[in-house]
N, C-alpha and C positions, 0 to 999 in steps of 0.2 A: 339380715336387716333388723329382725326383731330384737336380737341381743344388742345390737349397736344402738337401737332406740332406747333400750333400757339402761345401757351403760355407755354414755357418750365419752367418758374418760378413757375407755378402752380404745375407742376410735382414735383419739389423740395419740395414745401410746403407739399404736400400730402404724399410723400415718407418718409420724415424725421420728419414731425409733430413737428418741433422745436418751433412752436408758442403756443403749448399747455403746460400747467403746470399740471402735474399729480403726485400725487393725488390732487384733487381740494380742496380748502379751508383748507389747512394745513399750519401751521406756521413752516417753516423750520428753524427758528431761535431757536426753542426749540426741538432739536432732541431727547431729553430724553423721550418725549412723544411718539415718533415713534419707536426708536431703543434702546434697553437696553444698559447700560454702555457707553453712548455716550454724548459728550459735544460739543458745538459749540465754536470755537476759531477763531481769526482773526490774520493773519500774514501780516506784512508790508514788501513787497518784495523789494520795492524801494520807494523813496520819492513820495508820492501822490498815491501809488498803494497799496490797501489792498485786500487780498484774504481771503475769508471765508472758513473755513475747519471744518469738523467734525472729532473728535478723538474718535474712538471706540476701547475699550480695548477688548482683546479676552475673550471668555467665561471662560477660565481657571482662569482669574483674575477678573471675574465678581463679586464674593462675596466680594473681597477686594475693589472693586470700588463703592459698594453701599454706597450712602450718602456722597461721597467725593466731595470736591469743585474743582474749576478750577485749583488751585495750584497743587493738587494731580495729575491731568491729565497732566499738563505741566511737572511735575517731571517724570511721567511715560513715556513721550516721550523721556526723556534724559537718561533713564536706558539702560541696555545692550540688551534689546529685539529688534528684527528686526522690522522695520516699513514698512508697505506695503502702497503704494500710489495708490489710485484708482482715475483716471481722468474720470469724468462722461460725458464729452462732452459739447455741447453748448446749451443745452436745457434751461438754465437759472435757474435751481434748483439743489440742491444737492440731 
């Protein structure tokens, strides 16, 4: 407790652990190796700002998504199905 009182920034590091990337040694640019029916896309939100996203289709459309390219996933985003946005936080990984 004494050290935490002296160094509150240490407490933040050990509580949130945002300096760790887990799982280790994983290429997050290739989500299809981790999660089924998922592709990595990039959106330009404003000039000079690009946000990386993963688009995962629901399991009900999983058979339809097998072997499809990026264009199919982009068209799937534009159809009438609802989109759920999950914001993962500030850990630096998706």
